[in-house]
C-alpha positions, 0 to 999 in steps of 0.5 A: 791617358793624360795625367798632371802631376800637381804634387807627388801626392795629387794628380789630375787625370783628363778624361776625354770623351768621343765627342770633338772638343771634349778633352780638358774637361772632364776629370778625376782627382787622385790623391794617393798615399803609398799603393792607396787613394781617394778620388774626387768624381769619376768622370762618364761610364765610357772614360771608366776605362781610361781612369782605371789605366790611370790608376794601374800607372800610379800604381795604385791598388786600393781606393778607400773613397770616391768623393763625389762633389755631385750626381750630374752624369759627366761627375759621377755616370761611372761610378757603377762601372768603376766599383766592378773594378774597384769594390773596395771603394766608399762613396761619399755623397750628398744625402739628396743623391743617395737615392739617385746612385741606387736607382739612377733610372730618373737621372738618366732619364734627366740627363737624356732631357737636359743633354739630348745625343750627349747623354749617350756620349757619356754613357748610361748610368748603372746603379751602384749598391747601397752598402758602398754609401758612406755615412758620417766623418771621413778620414785618409791617412789620419786626417779628416776630409772636411765636407762643405754643402755648396748647393748653388750649382745643384742641390746634391753638390757639396765641395771637400777640404783636405790638406792644402787643397780644396776640391770645389766640383763646380761651385766656383764656376768652370776653368780653362787654362789658356796658351795666353799664359792665363785662364778663362772662367765663368759661372756654372749655373744650369737650371734650376738655378736660385741666386741667393743659394749660388752667392752663400755657396761661394761665400762658404768657399771665401772662407778657405783661403790660401788653398789650392782649388781643384776645379771639376772643370778643369784644372786648378790654380793656387790662390782660392780666395782670389778664385772664389772672389772672382767667382763671386763677381762674376756670379753677381755681374751675370745676374745684373746683366741677364736681369737688366736685358730679360727685363728690357727685350721680354719674352714674346714671340720667341725672344728667349733666343734673342735675350741669351744672344744679347745677355752673351754680348754684353757680358763679352763686353764686361766681364774680362775673364769671361772675354778670354772665351777668344782664346780657347782652342777652336775645338773647345768653343762649340762645346763651351757654347753649348754649356754658356747656353746652359748657364744663361738659361738658369740665370734667365729662369730666375731672373724671369720669375723674381724681376719680369714675371709675364 
């Protein structure tokens, strides 16, 4: 069990998976007041035991809310299991995600289709009762939790602002600490990706300056305005590179794999923060390779349709 204390109220719980390299990747944010708390995301069903142990260690007796940034299996897959331990908790989720939590059959099948065997590592998704979903305003200890719709990563993605913290999920991309005392960061744009929507989502978060950004994957940074600018610049750069490479190389006779490789090679040269990939721990690189591929495929689908159709 690994818990990072940011303040005497906010904690980051690492939820490693039973797969090499899947550490410092999936997490839950815990904001506590006395023995009460709200959570941001709950992780997978396979790691709910770790989360429950962390809450017990933090002496949390009552979970008021679970704020879901989105319903993907690595953020919300363990929700049904978690509610068996904390049935008092209410769930805050984008309206487009509600039905999939109540009946997760389609979500589970989609997870298998996209993730393959990794979905089984994460664990099957259990349904939740409809009456667990909270609709309307949210307050914790008398202070409002602000909800910001940020559908760039997924149509059901939303971010949250509370106190001096911005819980951004994957709206600003994926983040990782490095041993060289810096950070790695990249966009999180899986299919189906729409550039304009993703850009608008980041622009919304630019308005929340001087917050601590709490990432879904993984960790935090103090200057939310600067991080949002980096995310916006990265998104623009990645779309430009994929467009230029894809329209030049085409797609016939299995060229898509070569296009993705060429895009990654070019981005490693011009995106200095993404190029810090080389400083990631060795066991994390294969994990990141897989998700970089998903990100590039999302952008490729967009630029292929918009700029270089067959």
